[in-house]
N, C-alpha and C positions, 0 to 999 in steps of 0.2 A: 526444283528451284523455287516454285511457288510456296512450298511448305516452309522453306528457310525464311522467305520474306514474311510470311504470316507469323512465324515464331518470333522473328526479330521485332515485328510491330507489337506483338502481345507483350514481350518483355519490356519494350520501351514504354508502352502504356501503363503496365503494372508499376514500373518504377516511378513514373510521374504521378500516378494516382496515390501511391504510398507517400511520396514526397510532399504532395500538396496537403494530404491529411496531417502529416507530421508538422508542417508549417502552421496549419490552422490550429492544431493543439498547442504548439509552442506559443503562438500569438495570443491565444486565450489565456494561457498560464501567465503570460507577462502583461496582459491587459491591453494588448495592441489590436483592438478590434475597431472596425470602422463604424459607420452609421448603422443603427439598428432600428428597424420599423417593426412594431409588434402590436398585438392586441392584448390589453390587460382586461381581465374579466371585471375588475373593480373600476379602473380608470378609463377604459375604452381604448381608442387608437393612441399610440404613444410613439414618439421618436426619441432616440438617445444618440448623442454624438460625443466623441472624445473631447475632453476639456484639458486645461493645463494641469500639470503635475500629476498625471495619472487619474484625474477625476473624470466623471461622465456628467454631461448636462442633458437632462431629459425634459420633454415638454409634451403635453397632450396636443393632438392635432385637432 
């Protein structure tokens, strides 16, 4: 019985991990990303947020 439960949990987790990865890739392809915080070697710390009409608005922190 324990083996059946462990297998069911593994299948459930694998499905959701794959699905979240697919949603992430689809969102990146369509440009639906949220707030990005990153370090630019030239500009230093940077934040970028979604803007109107598929644009992005970025600013140095």
